[in-house]
PDB file with one MODEL, atoms N, CA, C and O in Angstrom:
MODEL        1
ATOM      1  N   MET A   1      -4.962  17.989  45.293  1.00  0.00           N
ATOM      2  CA  MET A   1      -3.848  17.565  44.483  1.00  0.00           C
ATOM      3  C   MET A   1      -3.778  16.035  44.520  1.00  0.00           C
ATOM      4  O   MET A   1      -3.981  15.448  45.583  1.00  0.00           O
ATOM      5  N   PRO A   2      -3.496  15.373  43.392  1.00  0.00           N
ATOM      6  CA  PRO A   2      -3.424  13.918  43.377  1.00  0.00           C
ATOM      7  C   PRO A   2      -2.321  13.398  44.296  1.00  0.00           C
ATOM      8  O   PRO A   2      -1.320  14.069  44.546  1.00  0.00           O
ATOM      9  N   GLU A   3      -2.540  12.180  44.787  1.00  0.00           N
ATOM     10  CA  GLU A   3      -1.575  11.585  45.700  1.00  0.00           C
ATOM     11  C   GLU A   3      -0.434  10.937  44.935  1.00  0.00           C
ATOM     12  O   GLU A   3      -0.562  10.616  43.753  1.00  0.00           O
ATOM     13  N   ALA A   4       0.672  10.752  45.619  1.00  0.00           N
ATOM     14  CA  ALA A   4       1.833  10.115  45.010  1.00  0.00           C
ATOM     15  C   ALA A   4       1.575   8.621  44.886  1.00  0.00           C
ATOM     16  O   ALA A   4       1.073   7.983  45.810  1.00  0.00           O
ATOM     17  N   ALA A   5       1.921   8.087  43.746  1.00  0.00           N
ATOM     18  CA  ALA A   5       1.757   6.652  43.517  1.00  0.00           C
ATOM     19  C   ALA A   5       3.103   5.978  43.759  1.00  0.00           C
ATOM     20  O   ALA A   5       4.089   6.292  43.093  1.00  0.00           O
ATOM     21  N   ALA A   6       3.138   5.066  44.698  1.00  0.00           N
ATOM     22  CA  ALA A   6       4.385   4.365  45.012  1.00  0.00           C
ATOM     23  C   ALA A   6       4.276   2.934  44.526  1.00  0.00           C
ATOM     24  O   ALA A   6       3.424   2.172  44.983  1.00  0.00           O
ATOM     25  N   SER A   7       5.144   2.580  43.598  1.00  0.00           N
ATOM     26  CA  SER A   7       5.143   1.204  43.113  1.00  0.00           C
ATOM     27  C   SER A   7       6.417   0.514  43.577  1.00  0.00           C
ATOM     28  O   SER A   7       7.424   1.170  43.842  1.00  0.00           O
ATOM     29  N   ALA A   8       6.372  -0.803  43.672  1.00  0.00           N
ATOM     30  CA  ALA A   8       7.507  -1.560  44.175  1.00  0.00           C
ATOM     31  C   ALA A   8       8.705  -1.473  43.232  1.00  0.00           C
ATOM     32  O   ALA A   8       9.849  -1.505  43.684  1.00  0.00           O
ATOM     33  N   SER A   9       8.453  -1.362  41.926  1.00  0.00           N
ATOM     34  CA  SER A   9       9.559  -1.332  40.982  1.00  0.00           C
ATOM     35  C   SER A   9      10.198   0.043  40.879  1.00  0.00           C
ATOM     36  O   SER A   9      11.368   0.155  40.514  1.00  0.00           O
ATOM     37  N   ALA A  10       9.459   1.070  41.189  1.00  0.00           N
ATOM     38  CA  ALA A  10       9.999   2.420  41.085  1.00  0.00           C
ATOM     39  C   ALA A  10      10.646   2.836  42.394  1.00  0.00           C
ATOM     40  O   ALA A  10      10.134   2.546  43.476  1.00  0.00           O
ATOM     41  N   THR A  11      11.777   3.518  42.284  1.00  0.00           N
ATOM     42  CA  THR A  11      12.454   3.992  43.474  1.00  0.00           C
ATOM     43  C   THR A  11      12.207   5.472  43.696  1.00  0.00           C
ATOM     44  O   THR A  11      12.489   5.987  44.778  1.00  0.00           O
ATOM     45  N   ALA A  12      11.692   6.159  42.704  1.00  0.00           N
ATOM     46  CA  ALA A  12      11.462   7.585  42.803  1.00  0.00           C
ATOM     47  C   ALA A  12      10.004   7.868  43.152  1.00  0.00           C
ATOM     48  O   ALA A  12       9.132   7.014  42.994  1.00  0.00           O
ATOM     49  N   GLU A  13       9.765   9.071  43.624  1.00  0.00           N
ATOM     50  CA  GLU A  13       8.392   9.460  43.937  1.00  0.00           C
ATOM     51  C   GLU A  13       7.700   9.889  42.648  1.00  0.00           C
ATOM     52  O   GLU A  13       8.231  10.698  41.886  1.00  0.00           O
ATOM     53  N   GLN A  14       6.522   9.343  42.415  1.00  0.00           N
ATOM     54  CA  GLN A  14       5.788   9.600  41.179  1.00  0.00           C
ATOM     55  C   GLN A  14       4.436  10.183  41.528  1.00  0.00           C
ATOM     56  O   GLN A  14       3.664   9.575  42.270  1.00  0.00           O
ATOM     57  N   ILE A  15       4.143  11.371  40.991  1.00  0.00           N
ATOM     58  CA  ILE A  15       2.874  12.041  41.237  1.00  0.00           C
ATOM     59  C   ILE A  15       2.148  12.135  39.903  1.00  0.00           C
ATOM     60  O   ILE A  15       2.640  12.758  38.963  1.00  0.00           O
ATOM     61  N   GLU A  16       0.983  11.516  39.826  1.00  0.00           N
ATOM     62  CA  GLU A  16       0.260  11.411  38.554  1.00  0.00           C
ATOM     63  C   GLU A  16      -0.957  12.309  38.522  1.00  0.00           C
ATOM     64  O   GLU A  16      -1.482  12.708  39.562  1.00  0.00           O
ATOM     65  N   GLY A  17      -1.402  12.622  37.309  1.00  0.00           N
ATOM     66  CA  GLY A  17      -2.642  13.355  37.104  1.00  0.00           C
ATOM     67  C   GLY A  17      -2.557  14.840  37.407  1.00  0.00           C
ATOM     68  O   GLY A  17      -3.543  15.435  37.841  1.00  0.00           O
ATOM     69  N   ILE A  18      -1.412  15.445  37.189  1.00  0.00           N
ATOM     70  CA  ILE A  18      -1.208  16.860  37.487  1.00  0.00           C
ATOM     71  C   ILE A  18      -1.583  17.690  36.255  1.00  0.00           C
ATOM     72  O   ILE A  18      -1.102  17.406  35.158  1.00  0.00           O
ATOM     73  N   PRO A  19      -2.433  18.711  36.416  1.00  0.00           N
ATOM     74  CA  PRO A  19      -2.693  19.606  35.283  1.00  0.00           C
ATOM     75  C   PRO A  19      -1.481  20.514  35.042  1.00  0.00           C
ATOM     76  O   PRO A  19      -0.675  20.742  35.943  1.00  0.00           O
ATOM     77  N   LEU A  20      -1.370  21.012  33.845  1.00  0.00           N
ATOM     78  CA  LEU A  20      -0.205  21.800  33.440  1.00  0.00           C
ATOM     79  C   LEU A  20       0.088  22.963  34.382  1.00  0.00           C
ATOM     80  O   LEU A  20       1.250  23.199  34.714  1.00  0.00           O
ATOM     81  N   PHE A  21      -0.927  23.691  34.816  1.00  0.00           N
ATOM     82  CA  PHE A  21      -0.680  24.880  35.623  1.00  0.00           C
ATOM     83  C   PHE A  21      -0.186  24.557  37.039  1.00  0.00           C
ATOM     84  O   PHE A  21       0.305  25.452  37.727  1.00  0.00           O
ATOM     85  N   LEU A  22      -0.303  23.302  37.490  1.00  0.00           N
ATOM     86  CA  LEU A  22       0.164  22.928  38.832  1.00  0.00           C
ATOM     87  C   LEU A  22       1.555  22.284  38.850  1.00  0.00           C
ATOM     88  O   LEU A  22       2.087  21.997  39.922  1.00  0.00           O
ATOM     89  N   ILE A  23       2.136  22.060  37.690  1.00  0.00           N
ATOM     90  CA  ILE A  23       3.453  21.426  37.642  1.00  0.00           C
ATOM     91  C   ILE A  23       4.497  22.219  38.425  1.00  0.00           C
ATOM     92  O   ILE A  23       5.224  21.612  39.212  1.00  0.00           O
ATOM     93  N   PRO A  24       4.617  23.538  38.260  1.00  0.00           N
ATOM     94  CA  PRO A  24       5.626  24.273  39.044  1.00  0.00           C
ATOM     95  C   PRO A  24       5.417  24.145  40.553  1.00  0.00           C
ATOM     96  O   PRO A  24       6.386  24.044  41.305  1.00  0.00           O
ATOM     97  N   LYS A  25       4.163  24.148  40.996  1.00  0.00           N
ATOM     98  CA  LYS A  25       3.881  24.018  42.424  1.00  0.00           C
ATOM     99  C   LYS A  25       4.307  22.653  42.952  1.00  0.00           C
ATOM    100  O   LYS A  25       4.907  22.563  44.023  1.00  0.00           O
ATOM    101  N   VAL A  26       4.001  21.585  42.205  1.00  0.00           N
ATOM    102  CA  VAL A  26       4.364  20.229  42.616  1.00  0.00           C
ATOM    103  C   VAL A  26       5.879  20.080  42.669  1.00  0.00           C
ATOM    104  O   VAL A  26       6.409  19.494  43.614  1.00  0.00           O
ATOM    105  N   ILE A  27       6.577  20.598  41.677  1.00  0.00           N
ATOM    106  CA  ILE A  27       8.039  20.514  41.658  1.00  0.00           C
ATOM    107  C   ILE A  27       8.636  21.285  42.829  1.00  0.00           C
ATOM    108  O   ILE A  27       9.568  20.807  43.474  1.00  0.00           O
ATOM    109  N   ALA A  28       8.106  22.475  43.108  1.00  0.00           N
ATOM    110  CA  ALA A  28       8.604  23.271  44.234  1.00  0.00           C
ATOM    111  C   ALA A  28       8.391  22.543  45.563  1.00  0.00           C
ATOM    112  O   ALA A  28       9.270  22.566  46.425  1.00  0.00           O
ATOM    113  N   GLU A  29       7.236  21.898  45.738  1.00  0.00           N
ATOM    114  CA  GLU A  29       6.974  21.135  46.964  1.00  0.00           C
ATOM    115  C   GLU A  29       7.957  19.981  47.121  1.00  0.00           C
ATOM    116  O   GLU A  29       8.454  19.728  48.219  1.00  0.00           O
ATOM    117  N   GLN A  30       8.233  19.287  46.032  1.00  0.00           N
ATOM    118  CA  GLN A  30       9.157  18.154  46.090  1.00  0.00           C
ATOM    119  C   GLN A  30      10.585  18.611  46.389  1.00  0.00           C
ATOM    120  O   GLN A  30      11.314  17.940  47.119  1.00  0.00           O
ATOM    121  N   ILE A  31      10.976  19.732  45.833  1.00  0.00           N
ATOM    122  CA  ILE A  31      12.314  20.258  46.110  1.00  0.00           C
ATOM    123  C   ILE A  31      12.413  20.679  47.570  1.00  0.00           C
ATOM    124  O   ILE A  31      13.432  20.430  48.214  1.00  0.00           O
ATOM    125  N   ARG A  32      11.361  21.321  48.109  1.00  0.00           N
ATOM    126  CA  ARG A  32      11.357  21.683  49.532  1.00  0.00           C
ATOM    127  C   ARG A  32      11.427  20.440  50.409  1.00  0.00           C
ATOM    128  O   ARG A  32      12.101  20.440  51.439  1.00  0.00           O
ATOM    129  N   LYS A  33      10.737  19.386  50.003  1.00  0.00           N
ATOM    130  CA  LYS A  33      10.673  18.152  50.779  1.00  0.00           C
ATOM    131  C   LYS A  33      12.003  17.392  50.751  1.00  0.00           C
ATOM    132  O   LYS A  33      12.465  16.911  51.786  1.00  0.00           O
ATOM    133  N   LYS A  34      12.614  17.286  49.577  1.00  0.00           N
ATOM    134  CA  LYS A  34      13.819  16.466  49.425  1.00  0.00           C
ATOM    135  C   LYS A  34      15.109  17.276  49.450  1.00  0.00           C
ATOM    136  O   LYS A  34      16.198  16.708  49.534  1.00  0.00           O
ATOM    137  N   ARG A  35      14.995  18.573  49.380  1.00  0.00           N
ATOM    138  CA  ARG A  35      16.125  19.502  49.465  1.00  0.00           C
ATOM    139  C   ARG A  35      17.232  19.210  48.465  1.00  0.00           C
ATOM    140  O   ARG A  35      16.967  19.000  47.281  1.00  0.00           O
ATOM    141  N   GLU A  36      18.489  19.196  48.945  1.00  0.00           N
ATOM    142  CA  GLU A  36      19.649  19.065  48.057  1.00  0.00           C
ATOM    143  C   GLU A  36      19.807  17.678  47.458  1.00  0.00           C
ATOM    144  O   GLU A  36      20.622  17.483  46.556  1.00  0.00           O
ATOM    145  N   SER A  37      19.043  16.718  47.944  1.00  0.00           N
ATOM    146  CA  SER A  37      19.219  15.348  47.452  1.00  0.00           C
ATOM    147  C   SER A  37      18.528  15.104  46.104  1.00  0.00           C
ATOM    148  O   SER A  37      18.676  14.020  45.539  1.00  0.00           O
ATOM    149  N   VAL A  38      17.785  16.069  45.579  1.00  0.00           N
ATOM    150  CA  VAL A  38      17.100  15.888  44.286  1.00  0.00           C
ATOM    151  C   VAL A  38      18.148  15.726  43.188  1.00  0.00           C
ATOM    152  O   VAL A  38      19.050  16.551  43.044  1.00  0.00           O
ATOM    153  N   PHE A  39      18.013  14.657  42.424  1.00  0.00           N
ATOM    154  CA  PHE A  39      18.950  14.367  41.338  1.00  0.00           C
ATOM    155  C   PHE A  39      18.305  14.572  39.970  1.00  0.00           C
ATOM    156  O   PHE A  39      18.927  15.123  39.062  1.00  0.00           O
ATOM    157  N   LEU A  40      17.041  14.121  39.825  1.00  0.00           N
ATOM    158  CA  LEU A  40      16.402  14.137  38.515  1.00  0.00           C
ATOM    159  C   LEU A  40      14.917  14.407  38.670  1.00  0.00           C
ATOM    160  O   LEU A  40      14.256  13.803  39.514  1.00  0.00           O
ATOM    161  N   ILE A  41      14.393  15.314  37.854  1.00  0.00           N
ATOM    162  CA  ILE A  41      12.953  15.585  37.810  1.00  0.00           C
ATOM    163  C   ILE A  41      12.506  15.337  36.380  1.00  0.00           C
ATOM    164  O   ILE A  41      13.028  15.938  35.441  1.00  0.00           O
ATOM    165  N   THR A  42      11.530  14.442  36.223  1.00  0.00           N
ATOM    166  CA  THR A  42      11.012  14.097  34.905  1.00  0.00           C
ATOM    167  C   THR A  42       9.529  14.420  34.858  1.00  0.00           C
ATOM    168  O   THR A  42       8.781  14.081  35.775  1.00  0.00           O
ATOM    169  N   VAL A  43       9.109  15.076  33.787  1.00  0.00           N
ATOM    170  CA  VAL A  43       7.691  15.390  33.587  1.00  0.00           C
ATOM    171  C   VAL A  43       7.254  14.713  32.296  1.00  0.00           C
ATOM    172  O   VAL A  43       7.822  14.957  31.231  1.00  0.00           O
ATOM    173  N   LYS A  44       6.233  13.853  32.402  1.00  0.00           N
ATOM    174  CA  LYS A  44       5.711  13.138  31.233  1.00  0.00           C
ATOM    175  C   LYS A  44       4.270  13.541  30.999  1.00  0.00           C
ATOM    176  O   LYS A  44       3.493  13.687  31.943  1.00  0.00           O
ATOM    177  N   ARG A  45       3.917  13.719  29.731  1.00  0.00           N
ATOM    178  CA  ARG A  45       2.549  14.085  29.397  1.00  0.00           C
ATOM    179  C   ARG A  45       1.709  12.827  29.234  1.00  0.00           C
ATOM    180  O   ARG A  45       2.092  11.905  28.513  1.00  0.00           O
ATOM    181  N   ASN A  46       0.570  12.792  29.904  1.00  0.00           N
ATOM    182  CA  ASN A  46      -0.386  11.693  29.780  1.00  0.00           C
ATOM    183  C   ASN A  46      -1.548  12.157  28.906  1.00  0.00           C
ATOM    184  O   ASN A  46      -1.479  13.219  28.287  1.00  0.00           O
ATOM    185  N   PHE A  47      -2.583  11.384  28.857  1.00  0.00           N
ATOM    186  CA  PHE A  47      -3.745  11.757  28.063  1.00  0.00           C
ATOM    187  C   PHE A  47      -4.530  12.873  28.749  1.00  0.00           C
ATOM    188  O   PHE A  47      -4.356  13.119  29.943  1.00  0.00           O
ATOM    189  N   MET A  48      -5.380  13.534  28.002  1.00  0.00           N
ATOM    190  CA  MET A  48      -6.279  14.585  28.504  1.00  0.00           C
ATOM    191  C   MET A  48      -5.540  15.720  29.220  1.00  0.00           C
ATOM    192  O   MET A  48      -6.032  16.238  30.223  1.00  0.00           O
ATOM    193  N   HIS A  49      -4.374  16.106  28.719  1.00  0.00           N
ATOM    194  CA  HIS A  49      -3.600  17.224  29.257  1.00  0.00           C
ATOM    195  C   HIS A  49      -3.256  17.064  30.733  1.00  0.00           C
ATOM    196  O   HIS A  49      -3.229  18.044  31.478  1.00  0.00           O
ATOM    197  N   ARG A  50      -2.998  15.859  31.146  1.00  0.00           N
ATOM    198  CA  ARG A  50      -2.539  15.569  32.504  1.00  0.00           C
ATOM    199  C   ARG A  50      -1.084  15.120  32.427  1.00  0.00           C
ATOM    200  O   ARG A  50      -0.651  14.549  31.426  1.00  0.00           O
ATOM    201  N   TYR A  51      -0.343  15.382  33.487  1.00  0.00           N
ATOM    202  CA  TYR A  51       1.079  15.102  33.494  1.00  0.00           C
ATOM    203  C   TYR A  51       1.457  14.262  34.707  1.00  0.00           C
ATOM    204  O   TYR A  51       0.754  14.247  35.717  1.00  0.00           O
ATOM    205  N   THR A  52       2.588  13.561  34.585  1.00  0.00           N
ATOM    206  CA  THR A  52       3.156  12.792  35.684  1.00  0.00           C
ATOM    207  C   THR A  52       4.509  13.403  36.004  1.00  0.00           C
ATOM    208  O   THR A  52       5.337  13.596  35.114  1.00  0.00           O
ATOM    209  N   VAL A  53       4.732  13.709  37.282  1.00  0.00           N
ATOM    210  CA  VAL A  53       6.000  14.265  37.732  1.00  0.00           C
ATOM    211  C   VAL A  53       6.721  13.177  38.528  1.00  0.00           C
ATOM    212  O   VAL A  53       6.165  12.619  39.474  1.00  0.00           O
ATOM    213  N   ILE A  54       7.959  12.881  38.139  1.00  0.00           N
ATOM    214  CA  ILE A  54       8.771  11.874  38.825  1.00  0.00           C
ATOM    215  C   ILE A  54      10.000  12.579  39.381  1.00  0.00           C
ATOM    216  O   ILE A  54      10.751  13.218  38.643  1.00  0.00           O
ATOM    217  N   VAL A  55      10.198  12.456  40.700  1.00  0.00           N
ATOM    218  CA  VAL A  55      11.329  13.090  41.366  1.00  0.00           C
ATOM    219  C   VAL A  55      12.219  12.000  41.945  1.00  0.00           C
ATOM    220  O   VAL A  55      11.773  11.170  42.736  1.00  0.00           O
ATOM    221  N   GLU A  56      13.479  12.016  41.540  1.00  0.00           N
ATOM    222  CA  GLU A  56      14.426  10.992  41.972  1.00  0.00           C
ATOM    223  C   GLU A  56      15.578  11.648  42.736  1.00  0.00           C
ATOM    224  O   GLU A  56      16.107  12.671  42.300  1.00  0.00           O
ATOM    225  N   THR A  57      15.969  11.066  43.870  1.00  0.00           N
ATOM    226  CA  THR A  57      17.075  11.602  44.660  1.00  0.00           C
ATOM    227  C   THR A  57      18.381  10.908  44.269  1.00  0.00           C
ATOM    228  O   THR A  57      18.377   9.930  43.522  1.00  0.00           O
ATOM    229  N   HIS A  58      19.495  11.428  44.784  1.00  0.00           N
ATOM    230  CA  HIS A  58      20.803  10.820  44.504  1.00  0.00           C
ATOM    231  C   HIS A  58      20.840   9.369  44.966  1.00  0.00           C
ATOM    232  O   HIS A  58      21.303   8.498  44.230  1.00  0.00           O
ATOM    233  N   ASP A  59      20.357   9.099  46.176  1.00  0.00           N
ATOM    234  CA  ASP A  59      20.376   7.732  46.709  1.00  0.00           C
ATOM    235  C   ASP A  59      19.525   6.789  45.859  1.00  0.00           C
ATOM    236  O   ASP A  59      19.935   5.669  45.557  1.00  0.00           O
ATOM    237  N   GLU A  60      18.335   7.256  45.479  1.00  0.00           N
ATOM    238  CA  GLU A  60      17.457   6.431  44.646  1.00  0.00           C
ATOM    239  C   GLU A  60      18.092   6.153  43.291  1.00  0.00           C
ATOM    240  O   GLU A  60      17.983   5.048  42.760  1.00  0.00           O
ATOM    241  N   HIS A  61      18.757   7.164  42.733  1.00  0.00           N
ATOM    242  CA  HIS A  61      19.417   7.004  41.445  1.00  0.00           C
ATOM    243  C   HIS A  61      20.561   5.997  41.554  1.00  0.00           C
ATOM    244  O   HIS A  61      20.715   5.139  40.685  1.00  0.00           O
ATOM    245  N   ASP A  62      21.364   6.096  42.617  1.00  0.00           N
ATOM    246  CA  ASP A  62      22.466   5.145  42.804  1.00  0.00           C
ATOM    247  C   ASP A  62      21.950   3.720  42.931  1.00  0.00           C
ATOM    248  O   ASP A  62      22.534   2.799  42.360  1.00  0.00           O
ATOM    249  N   ARG A  63      20.846   3.523  43.685  1.00  0.00           N
ATOM    250  CA  ARG A  63      20.282   2.187  43.836  1.00  0.00           C
ATOM    251  C   ARG A  63      19.761   1.641  42.514  1.00  0.00           C
ATOM    252  O   ARG A  63      19.869   0.446  42.242  1.00  0.00           O
ATOM    253  N   ARG A  64      19.192   2.530  41.688  1.00  0.00           N
ATOM    254  CA  ARG A  64      18.637   2.089  40.418  1.00  0.00           C
ATOM    255  C   ARG A  64      19.740   1.767  39.407  1.00  0.00           C
ATOM    256  O   ARG A  64      19.645   0.783  38.673  1.00  0.00           O
ATOM    257  N   VAL A  65      20.780   2.594  39.372  1.00  0.00           N
ATOM    258  CA  VAL A  65      21.847   2.425  38.392  1.00  0.00           C
ATOM    259  C   VAL A  65      22.845   1.346  38.814  1.00  0.00           C
ATOM    260  O   VAL A  65      23.313   0.574  37.977  1.00  0.00           O
ATOM    261  N   ASN A  66      23.174   1.287  40.107  1.00  0.00           N
ATOM    262  CA  ASN A  66      24.155   0.328  40.615  1.00  0.00           C
ATOM    263  C   ASN A  66      23.493  -0.603  41.616  1.00  0.00           C
ATOM    264  O   ASN A  66      23.665  -0.432  42.823  1.00  0.00           O
ATOM    265  N   PRO A  67      22.739  -1.584  41.136  1.00  0.00           N
ATOM    266  CA  PRO A  67      22.106  -2.504  42.087  1.00  0.00           C
ATOM    267  C   PRO A  67      23.183  -3.269  42.847  1.00  0.00           C
ATOM    268  O   PRO A  67      24.277  -3.507  42.336  1.00  0.00           O
ATOM    269  N   GLU A  68      22.853  -3.645  44.063  1.00  0.00           N
ATOM    270  CA  GLU A  68      23.823  -4.352  44.889  1.00  0.00           C
ATOM    271  C   GLU A  68      24.210  -5.671  44.226  1.00  0.00           C
ATOM    272  O   GLU A  68      23.355  -6.440  43.787  1.00  0.00           O
ATOM    273  N   VAL A  69      25.496  -5.909  44.164  1.00  0.00           N
ATOM    274  CA  VAL A  69      26.012  -7.131  43.559  1.00  0.00           C
ATOM    275  C   VAL A  69      25.958  -8.223  44.617  1.00  0.00           C
ATOM    276  O   VAL A  69      26.488  -8.046  45.714  1.00  0.00           O
ATOM    277  N   PRO A  70      25.324  -9.351  44.303  1.00  0.00           N
ATOM    278  CA  PRO A  70      25.276 -10.414  45.301  1.00  0.00           C
ATOM    279  C   PRO A  70      26.673 -10.931  45.612  1.00  0.00           C
ATOM    280  O   PRO A  70      27.547 -10.975  44.746  1.00  0.00           O
ATOM    281  N   GLU A  71      26.859 -11.320  46.863  1.00  0.00           N
ATOM    282  CA  GLU A  71      28.159 -11.808  47.292  1.00  0.00           C
ATOM    283  C   GLU A  71      28.501 -13.097  46.551  1.00  0.00           C
ATOM    284  O   GLU A  71      27.635 -13.941  46.319  1.00  0.00           O
ATOM    285  N   LYS A  72      29.772 -13.238  46.185  1.00  0.00           N
ATOM    286  CA  LYS A  72      30.205 -14.430  45.463  1.00  0.00           C
ATOM    287  C   LYS A  72      30.022 -15.654  46.354  1.00  0.00           C
ATOM    288  O   LYS A  72      30.301 -15.615  47.552  1.00  0.00           O
ATOM    289  N   SER A  73      29.565 -16.700  45.771  1.00  0.00           N
ATOM    290  CA  SER A  73      29.445 -17.940  46.531  1.00  0.00           C
ATOM    291  C   SER A  73      30.769 -18.688  46.446  1.00  0.00           C
ATOM    292  O   SER A  73      31.490 -18.594  45.452  1.00  0.00           O
ATOM    293  N   VAL A  74      31.067 -19.410  47.475  1.00  0.00           N
ATOM    294  CA  VAL A  74      32.314 -20.162  47.517  1.00  0.00           C
ATOM    295  C   VAL A  74      32.103 -21.482  46.786  1.00  0.00           C
ATOM    296  O   VAL A  74      31.256 -22.288  47.171  1.00  0.00           O
ATOM    297  N   ARG A  75      32.875 -21.693  45.736  1.00  0.00           N
ATOM    298  CA  ARG A  75      32.760 -22.924  44.978  1.00  0.00           C
ATOM    299  C   ARG A  75      33.625 -24.002  45.617  1.00  0.00           C
ATOM    300  O   ARG A  75      34.593 -23.717  46.322  1.00  0.00           O
ATOM    301  N   GLU A  76      33.259 -25.203  45.357  1.00  0.00           N
ATOM    302  CA  GLU A  76      34.019 -26.324  45.898  1.00  0.00           C
ATOM    303  C   GLU A  76      35.419 -26.327  45.292  1.00  0.00           C
ATOM    304  O   GLU A  76      35.584 -26.216  44.078  1.00  0.00           O
ATOM    305  N   GLY A  77      36.414 -26.454  46.150  1.00  0.00           N
ATOM    306  CA  GLY A  77      37.791 -26.464  45.686  1.00  0.00           C
ATOM    307  C   GLY A  77      38.433 -25.093  45.668  1.00  0.00           C
ATOM    308  O   GLY A  77      39.606 -24.977  45.313  1.00  0.00           O
ATOM    309  N   TYR A  78      37.698 -24.042  46.041  1.00  0.00           N
ATOM    310  CA  TYR A  78      38.224 -22.687  46.063  1.00  0.00           C
ATOM    311  C   TYR A  78      37.980 -22.079  47.443  1.00  0.00           C
ATOM    312  O   TYR A  78      36.976 -22.374  48.092  1.00  0.00           O
ATOM    313  N   ASP A  79      38.905 -21.230  47.882  1.00  0.00           N
ATOM    314  CA  ASP A  79      38.697 -20.561  49.164  1.00  0.00           C
ATOM    315  C   ASP A  79      37.890 -19.288  48.946  1.00  0.00           C
ATOM    316  O   ASP A  79      37.466 -19.006  47.825  1.00  0.00           O
ATOM    317  N   ARG A  80      37.676 -18.523  50.004  1.00  0.00           N
ATOM    318  CA  ARG A  80      36.833 -17.329  49.911  1.00  0.00           C
ATOM    319  C   ARG A  80      37.410 -16.231  49.020  1.00  0.00           C
ATOM    320  O   ARG A  80      36.674 -15.379  48.524  1.00  0.00           O
ATOM    321  N   ASP A  81      38.739 -16.253  48.816  1.00  0.00           N
ATOM    322  CA  ASP A  81      39.370 -15.250  47.959  1.00  0.00           C
ATOM    323  C   ASP A  81      39.339 -15.643  46.489  1.00  0.00           C
ATOM    324  O   ASP A  81      39.813 -14.891  45.637  1.00  0.00           O
ATOM    325  N   GLY A  82      38.784 -16.817  46.182  1.00  0.00           N
ATOM    326  CA  GLY A  82      38.704 -17.258  44.806  1.00  0.00           C
ATOM    327  C   GLY A  82      39.935 -17.997  44.341  1.00  0.00           C
ATOM    328  O   GLY A  82      40.056 -18.341  43.165  1.00  0.00           O
ATOM    329  N   GLU A  83      40.876 -18.250  45.287  1.00  0.00           N
ATOM    330  CA  GLU A  83      42.084 -18.972  44.911  1.00  0.00           C
ATOM    331  C   GLU A  83      41.858 -20.462  45.107  1.00  0.00           C
ATOM    332  O   GLU A  83      41.122 -20.888  45.997  1.00  0.00           O
ATOM    333  N   LYS A  84      42.505 -21.239  44.259  1.00  0.00           N
ATOM    334  CA  LYS A  84      42.333 -22.687  44.294  1.00  0.00           C
ATOM    335  C   LYS A  84      42.950 -23.258  45.565  1.00  0.00           C
ATOM    336  O   LYS A  84      44.093 -22.957  45.907  1.00  0.00           O
ATOM    337  N   GLU A  85      42.187 -24.072  46.246  1.00  0.00           N
ATOM    338  CA  GLU A  85      42.707 -24.718  47.451  1.00  0.00           C
ATOM    339  C   GLU A  85      43.570 -25.902  47.039  1.00  0.00           C
ATOM    340  O   GLU A  85      43.272 -26.606  46.074  1.00  0.00           O
ATOM    341  N   THR A  86      44.632 -26.104  47.782  1.00  0.00           N
ATOM    342  CA  THR A  86      45.483 -27.252  47.495  1.00  0.00           C
ATOM    343  C   THR A  86      45.220 -28.315  48.556  1.00  0.00           C
ATOM    344  O   THR A  86      45.262 -28.042  49.756  1.00  0.00           O
ATOM    345  N   THR A  87      44.959 -29.487  48.104  1.00  0.00           N
ATOM    346  CA  THR A  87      44.727 -30.586  49.030  1.00  0.00           C
ATOM    347  C   THR A  87      45.787 -31.645  48.796  1.00  0.00           C
ATOM    348  O   THR A  87      46.182 -31.910  47.661  1.00  0.00           O
ATOM    349  N   ARG A  88      46.227 -32.226  49.852  1.00  0.00           N
ATOM    350  CA  ARG A  88      47.255 -33.263  49.752  1.00  0.00           C
ATOM    351  C   ARG A  88      46.579 -34.640  49.779  1.00  0.00           C
ATOM    352  O   ARG A  88      45.697 -34.912  50.593  1.00  0.00           O
ATOM    353  N   VAL A  89      47.013 -35.461  48.889  1.00  0.00           N
ATOM    354  CA  VAL A  89      46.503 -36.829  48.843  1.00  0.00           C
ATOM    355  C   VAL A  89      47.594 -37.716  49.427  1.00  0.00           C
ATOM    356  O   VAL A  89      48.715 -37.766  48.922  1.00  0.00           O
ATOM    357  N   GLN A  90      47.248 -38.400  50.478  1.00  0.00           N
ATOM    358  CA  GLN A  90      48.237 -39.267  51.105  1.00  0.00           C
ATOM    359  C   GLN A  90      48.385 -40.559  50.309  1.00  0.00           C
ATOM    360  O   GLN A  90      47.419 -41.127  49.800  1.00  0.00           O
ATOM    361  N   GLY A  91      49.609 -40.985  50.228  1.00  0.00           N
ATOM    362  CA  GLY A  91      49.893 -42.219  49.482  1.00  0.00           C
ATOM    363  C   GLY A  91      49.412 -43.440  50.245  1.00  0.00           C
ATOM    364  O   GLY A  91      49.056 -43.350  51.420  1.00  0.00           O
ATOM    365  N   ARG A  92      49.402 -44.597  49.562  1.00  0.00           N
ATOM    366  CA  ARG A  92      48.907 -45.840  50.156  1.00  0.00           C
ATOM    367  C   ARG A  92      49.862 -46.449  51.089  1.00  0.00           C
ATOM    368  O   ARG A  92      49.579 -47.500  51.663  1.00  0.00           O
TER     369      ARG A  92
ENDMDL
END
């Protein structure tokens, strides 16, 4: 059976080069492996009657859909809560 291809941009497990008659077996193996965390299974047809099976879990889906928002940087003149800082200017 072809090996899983792991790319840096993809968060899901991708198994390429599967013939049509092995798709149910590959899906069953992935479900046994990932259990209840399976969120999405995608099957794409490639050339020469070969298929790619992509299995995505809930955690992988959340990371893909809701990327971590970078922490706000503190701008000059504002405190960490985003409120304007008040500075006193002493007279001459």
